[in-house]
ROTORBA-369608 format. One record per atom (N, C-alpha, C, O): x, y, z; residue in three letters. Coordinates in steps of 0.001 Angstrom, whole numbers, plus 500000, padded with zeros to 6 digits. Layout:
% ROTORBA-369608
XYZala
...
This chain:
% ROTORBA-369608
501050498912500343ala
499951499999499910ala
501001501122500066ala
500870501934499150ala
501684501342500650ala
503113502166500950ala
503617502740499586ala
503719503918499242ala
503953501406498791ala
504659501494497616ala
503679502262496553ala
504006503270495928ala
502690501743496485val
501418502535495570val
501352503607495890val
501573504401494975val
501066504159497129tyr
500922505689497337tyr
502054506314496961tyr
501945507229496144tyr
503299505972497447gln
504416506537497320gln
504728506775495734gln
505328507786495370gln
504383506004495025phe
504296506116493287phe
503343507307492776phe
503631508368492223phe
502109506758493154thr
500842507627492729thr
501106509026493242thr
500635509805492414thr
501615509631494173trp
501597510815494814trp
503066511596494475trp
503165512801494244trp
504156510641494501his
505411511363494623his
506107510885493073his
507219511379492888his
505899510526492621glu
506132510022491067glu
505119510221490009glu
505606510724488996glu
504075510016489958leu
503092510002489015leu
502823511717488984leu
503186512508488114leu
502075511983490219cys
501453513377490254cys
502551514411490545cys
502409515412489844cys
503620514462491387asp
504785515441491711asp
505366515364490316asp
505414516431489704asp
505818514268489711trp
506846514323488382trp
506411514189487282trp
506587515074486445trp
505654512919486963tyr
505328512678485426tyr
504381513822484803tyr
504423514317483677tyr
503369514137486062val
502332515238485278val
503186516490485090val
502993517115484047val
504177516983486016glu
504533518180485565glu
505604518298484504glu
505768519273483771glu
506419517014484516leu
507425516744483276leu
506550517013481895leu
506983517532480866leu
505172516515482144ala
504521516151480726ala
503646517330480265ala
503120517415479155ala
503552518281481321lys
502851519299480861lys
503163520200479468lys
502383520484478559lys
504412520504479612pro
504654521227478232pro
504533520500477141pro
504573521154476099pro
504364519072477012val
504155518108475823val
502869518245475681val
502380518595474607val
502096517964476842leu
500535518033476700leu
499867519148476366leu
498671519032476095leu
500599520658476308tyr
500011522102476267tyr
500608522153474787tyr
500788523339474510tyr
500893521523473986gly
501333521496472695gly
502639522138472263gly
502750522684471165gly
503693522057473205lys
504876522740473153lys
505998521729472521lys
507217521866472633lys
505436520878471959ser
506247519756471351ser
505519519159470368ser
504374519600470257ser
505932518025469394lys
505281517337468249lys
504101516816468726lys
503911516430469879lys
503125516809467602ala
502138515811468000ala
502091514719468425ala
501403514249469331ala
502986514181467641gly
503310512486468156gly
503735512364469748gly
503110511537470412gly
504395512862470163ser
504900513329471479ser
503769513591472530ser
503816513068473643ser
502703514458472122arg
501755514910472746arg
500924513473472950arg
500846512995474082arg
500346512848471882val
499501511677472054val
500572510503472949val
499978509938473867val
501722510191472808ala
502300509247473503ala
502047509484474712ala
501573508617475446ala
502374510914475185ala
502490511613476781ala
500826511147477348ala
500616510634478447ala
499885511426476444gln
498586511254476799gln
498356509835477061gln
497782509573478117gln
498665508959476366his
498674507330476289his
499037507018477410his
498280506503478233his
500374507308477637thr
501146507132478729thr
500567507375480345thr
500586506664481350thr
500090508643480075leu
499305509150481265leu
497982508436481476leu
497531508494482620leu
497464507941480796leu
496137507448481013leu
496493505863481216leu
495811505271482052leu
497440505173480564phe
497604504163480926phe
498037503927482516phe
497627502952483146phe
498763504760482990val
499473504797484434val
498463505099485254val
498333504413486268val
497481506252484973leu
496643506709485918leu
495495505365486081leu
495122505023487203leu
495055504743484964glu
494287503627484930glu
495039502468485853glu
494372501933486738glu
496192502141485687thr
496675501152486308thr
496708501495487927thr
496233500648488684thr
497285502782488506ser
497339503544489885ser
496014503121490336ser
495836502483491374ser
494944503544489412leu
493305503507490096leu
493474501962490680leu
493406501806491899leu
493677500912489883lys
493317499773489810lys
494084499049491248lys
493582498131491896lys
495277499648491514leu
496210499198492600leu
495497499971493840leu
495281499412494916leu
495207501121493604leu
494979501679494813leu
493406501564495335leu
493040501936496450leu
492689501079494493his
491092500796494844his
490901499847496134his
489988500019496941his
491867498826496236pro
491441498124497531pro
491705498866498833pro
491381498472499954pro
492403500114498499ile
492710500903499904ile
492058502048499815ile
491780502720500808ile
491811502314498839met
491146503793498750met
489673503618497936met
489491504546497147met
488756502774497961pro
487556502518497407pro
486646503693496819pro
486062503739495736pro
486686504400497602phe
485414505786497234phe
486136506517496253phe
485649506671495133phe
487467507077496616val
488206507949495826val
488328507441494312val
487861508081493370val
489092506068494160thr
489227505693493108thr
488042505601492144thr
488150505981490978thr
486836505060492676glu
485856504760492023glu
485101505820491534glu
484252505590490673glu
485314507147492026glu
485076508510491701glu
485720509045490347glu
485160509464489334glu
487168508891490665ile
488153508915489713ile
487605507993488450ile
487032508475487473ile
487798507004488583trp
487350506182487763trp
486106506435486597trp
486141506468485367trp
485030506591487557gln
483743506936486903gln
483609508075486042gln
482774508168485141gln
484663509139486427his
484805510426485885his
485532510395484440his
485092510866483391his
486765509719484651leu
488068509960483787leu
488444508671482935leu
488862508688481777leu
488237507655483650ile
488570506398482971ile
487404505647482247ile
487660505468481057ile
486186505159482653lys
485205504632482082lys
483961504687482845lys
483583503940483748lys
483219506011482165pro
481869506025482923pro
481159505264482592pro
481146504671481514pro
480282505139483691gly
479099503848483854gly
479950502382484302gly
479248501379484434gly
481204502275484496lys
481855501140484935lys
482364501263485901lys
482812502382486150lys
482517500268486812ser
483131500173488208ser
484564499637487678ser
484827498936486700ser
485573500335488873val
486655499747488931val
486809498470489259val
487672497745488765val
485934498102490160met
485947496890490905met
485822495745489971met
486181494631490352met
485306495936488688thr
485049494881487652thr
486227495056486563thr
486163494660485399thr
487167495634487082ala
488209496002486045ala
489456494935486520ala
489716494834487719ala
490177494179485545glu
491147493062485813glu
492337493829486657glu
492786494883486207glu
492774493348487729phe
493986493684488641phe
495048493731487731phe
495049492930486796phe
496119494695487883pro
497108494767486941pro
497978493532487512pro
497915493014488627pro
498900493180486292lys
500000491929486637lys
501315492679486393lys
501389493543485519lys
502168492402487037lys
503625492719486752lys
504133492495485644lys
504290491318485320lys
504553493603484704asp
505072493235483152asp
506526493796483108asp
506740494984482866asp
507380493015483319glu
509043493517482962glu
509056494346481720glu
510004495126481617glu
508183494317480772thr
508608495031479479thr
508727496664479705thr
509434497351478968thr
507935497235480839tyr
507937498449481115tyr
508927498856482217tyr
508860499977482719tyr
509605498190482496tyr
510831498502483454tyr
512196498956482443tyr
512648498326481487tyr
512635500175482971asp
513751500498482079asp
514994501067483331asp
514842502193483806asp
515869500424483665glu
516735501075484779glu
517517502156484228glu
518012503076484879glu
517591501984483022asp
518418503139482607asp
517740504612482748asp
518329505631483108asp
516457504503482407ala
515541505533482371ala
515292505953483571ala
515440507164483732ala
514877505189484689glu
514871505370486058glu
515999506329486278glu
515845507514486571glu
517242505671486099gln
518470506467486545gln
518530507779485979gln
518885508745486655gln
518255507852484967arg
518296509299484117arg
517280510084484299arg
517470511243483933arg
516173509820484782ile
515173510655485733ile
515465510865487084ile
515239511872487756ile
516038509714487443gly
516338510314488908gly
517177511429489004gly
517062512223489938gly
518074511569488052ile
519255512807487880ile
518476514044487769ile
518697515055488435ile
517547513910486888ile
516846515233486590ile
515927515476487884ile
515754516665488150ile
515375514642488643ile
514525514910489842ile
515435515473490590ile
515101516580491015ile
516832514969491010asp
517682515258491931asp
517969516685491670asp
517753517523492546asp
518507517048490358val
518700518625490260val
517688519574490158val
517913520754490423val
516596519177489802ile
515532519978489835ile
515222520438491622ile
515137521592492042ile
515096519144492456thr
515045519414493889thr
515985520178494383thr
515655521205494977thr
517210519864494249ala
518293520788494780ala
518174522036494290ala
518164522887495179ala
518081522441493211ile
517885523980492938ile
516693524554493569ile
516840525640494130ile
515499523985493570arg
514379524373494415arg
514698524408495969arg
514312525377496624arg
515391523376496569asn
515836523478497897asn
516898524660498018asn
516674525493498896asn
517789524782497393ile
518376526151497371ile
517872527334497280ile
518391528306497830ile
516827527392496593arg
516151528648496811arg
515573528797498027arg
515507529901498567arg
515070527629498605gly
514242527968499880gly
515302528325501044gly
514999528992502034gly
516367527882500838glu
517571527971502124glu
517916529400501898glu
518046530140502873glu
518089529890500565met
518746531316500484met
517472532328500451met
517671533536500318met
516116531783500581gly
515215532721500754gly
514842533559499248gly
514272534645499139gly
515374532651498137ile
514851533088496896ile
513769532609496320ile
513663531396496137ile
512660533607495893ser
511428533537495523ser
511225532523494553ser
511897532689493535ser
510321531280494574pro
510316530455493777pro
510035530929492068pro
510267530329491018pro
509304532569492418ser
508850532960491014ser
510108533792490271ser
510022534260489135ser
511207533876491074arg
512285534408490455arg
512861533828489606arg
513433532881490146arg
513084533846488368arg
513813533362487243arg
515569533567487467arg
516099534661487661arg
516268532306487392leu
517565532530487587leu
518212532146486609leu
517600531696485640leu
519786532232486608lys
520455531619485587lys
521298530813486409lys
521907531231487394lys
521317529316485851val
522119528402486625val
523239527741485786val
523155527504484581val
524340527465486612ile
525349526844485946ile
525632525593486453ile
526049525650487609ile
525557524564486024ile
525849523225486338ile
527493522392485976ile
527631521988484822ile
528229522254486600his
529314521756486315his
529324520268486263his
529734519880487356his
529063519283485499ala
529404517807485846ala
530678517392485855ala
531612517684485109ala
530615516678486782ala
532132516075486844ala
532561514571485722ala
533659514044485542ala
531471514291485251gln
531588513218484108gln
530680513547483072gln
529697514273483223gln
531005513033482084asp
530282513302480654asp
529183512464480829asp
528211512972480268asp
528861511212481456glu
527505510941481404glu
526307511814482106glu
525189512041481642glu
526817512206483259pro
525639513092483974pro
525415514264483007pro
524269514714482989pro
526420514889482118arg
526301516187481438arg
525588515787480245arg
524799516555479695arg
525827514625479821asp
524758514328478579asp
523361514233478942asp
522552514801478208asp
522946513596479975ile
521754513488480558ile
521232514967480872ile
520044515259480733ile
521888515587481166leu
521329516864481535leu
521236517715480391leu
520282518484480274leu
522161517644479520leu
521928518217478184leu
520550517846477465leu
519750518624476946leu
520493516690477552arg
519135516108476831arg
517952516560477425arg
516955516591476702arg
517836516975478778cys
516800517186479538cys
516544518541480027cys
515692518808480874cys
517513519595479313glu
517566521018479667glu
516285521670479774glu
516111522478480686glu
515404521424478978asp
514213521975478953asp
513285521777479904asp
512425522594480233asp
513480520488480438tyr
512388520183481573tyr
512996520628483068tyr
512286520753484066tyr
514606520869483032ile
515205521523484331ile
514843522755484371ile
514571523199485487ile
514709523849482951thr
514629525083482972thr
513287525298483160thr
513016526312483802thr
512199524495482705asn
510910524827483163asn
510331524318484564asn
509297524796485032asn
511003523403485144leu
510406523153486387leu
511556523733487623leu
511293523559488813leu
512698524354487232ala
513303524679488304ala
512984526315488114ala
513562527148488811ala
511999526680487092asn
511656528429486657asn
513219528847486805asn
513786529285487807asn
513821528549485338leu
515179529231485307leu
514875530195484031leu
513908530025483288leu
515717531099483901glu
515992532072482900glu
517110531473481839glu
517005531619480621glu
518181530788482480gly
519177530458481777gly
519816529001482369gly
519558528731483543gly
520579528132481642leu
521018526946482235leu
522532526586481254leu
522522526524480024leu
523486526425481924ala
524483526146481379ala
525071524769482104ala
525126524599483322ala
525429523977481249ile
525774522778481591ile
527396522516481183ile
527732522240480032ile
528218522627482154lys
529830522727481713lys
530450521605482551lys
529948521061483535lys
531614521363481988thr
532733520364482678thr
533780521297483160thr
533785522490482855thr
534732520691483975gly
535765521467484584gly
535573521814486035gly
534641521562486799gly
536795522512486224ala
537120522799487835ala
535830523883487965ala
535303524522487054ala
535511523874489347arg
534637524846490101arg
535447525551490859arg
536520525129491288arg
534846526982491126thr
535104527519492523thr
533881528203492998thr
533140528875492280thr
533704527947494454cys
532289528366495129cys
532510528178496503cys
533508527546496848cys
531663528667497416cys
532012528711498918cys
530966527675499602cys
531162527400500786cys
530025527168499025arg
529099526467499540arg
528612525253498873arg
528317525373497684arg
528439523794499579thr
528221522782498304thr
527201522189498907thr
527129522314500130thr
526455521620498390trp
525394520421498793trp
525714519181497945trp
525991519264496749trp
525648517725498805arg
525488516695497873arg
524620516348497283arg
523674515897497929arg
524539516379496086leu
523494516016495007leu
523012514521494840leu
521873514095495033leu
524157513805494430phe
524026512435494075phe
524557511446494791phe
525787511469494805phe
524073510622495364asp
524788509682496033asp
524660508124495646asp
524513507176496417asp
524769508115494071phe
524815506758493379phe
526122506054493839phe
526885506556494665phe
526307504922493275gln
527502504429493342gln
528963505115493068gln
530022504919493663gln
528635506090491837arg
529809506855491598arg
530059508202492376arg
529430509217492078arg
530846508181493218asp
530904509347494170asp
531669510444493438asp
531992511455494062asp
531989510296492100thr
532915511580491638thr
531699512318490685thr
532093513358490157thr
530351511960490397trp
529542512742489798trp
529282514240490180trp
528845515114489431trp
529619514354491422gly
529765515772491652gly
528848516336492795gly
527924515647493226gly
529105517576493278thr
528102518229494221thr
527495519304493660thr
528000519728492621thr
526508519866494103leu
525785521028493750leu
526163522094494621leu
526189521813495819leu
526463523259494281ala
527091524514495258ala
526285525757494320ala
525829525756493177ala
526353526760495364ile
525840528140494979ile
526814529110495979ile
527199528789497103ile
527064530191495376glu
527786531393495944glu
526971532148496323glu
526372532902495556glu
526745532096497789pro
525588532979498228pro
525556534680498140pro
524549535370497985pro
526663535049498256ala
526950536185497966ala
526630536734496731ala
525931537748496729ala
527037536221495604arg
526546536337494302arg
524947536629494031arg
524382537608493544arg
524513535538494479ala
522961535144494160ala
522137536402495109ala
521055536802494680ala
522718537013496444arg
521919537988496917arg
522254539243496264arg
521466540187496202arg
523513539249495742arg
523832540873494925arg
523414540984493547arg
523489542075492981arg
522999540002492979ser
522597540029491468ser
521422539097491129ser
520889538372491969ser
521116539156490053gln
519885538097489593gln
520664537021489161gln
519901536287488533gln
521773536555489173leu
522505535499488930leu
522889534444489882leu
523857534740490582leu
522399533357490067ala
522761532317491069ala
523438531199490173ala
522945530658489183ala
524771530961490785asp
525691530052489911asp
525231528555490888asp
525435528392492091asp
524626527681490010leu
524260526399490644leu
525391525576490148leu
525573525628488931leu
526180524836490838ile
527308523970490281ile
527191522730490641ile
527154522464491842ile
527120521834489779leu
527308520023489899leu
528465519789489973leu
528855518625490064leu
């Protein structure tokens, strides 16, 4: 029950829907929009089936209004595990993107920077692999972290405060840092990975 709840609220609602919004609102190709809609419907339908035994009234209402009007979720076939939908690499890639966005949001909160203020962020990646992932997902990071600009670089960094960002089995992936004095003095906050 806890795992289904965690997935539904903290992955599907908090992240997938937010990451899919630009695609759903037409800021992407038509094929991407249809794929995002299909994925969202499939995952929502499956989540409702999984949640129904522990949240029957709420799931029934959502099912009746959004999935299959006039039919009950109770009569739907319970989902079965399907390994074809599991992609470990995709899990790791999206984990990096979520960690970066979360770190930027946390730093904003710690420094008292309004979430509505658009920042310019510089991320220094210690290795090519995370840098490549960040480059491919630059639009998602810019949108969800409310950034004016994002630069992803490699190489040495100099700053005065750091946060651990990734604790995967590769300790060399880097740290996220910000120079507080600069962030307070100007519109530029340097976030360094």
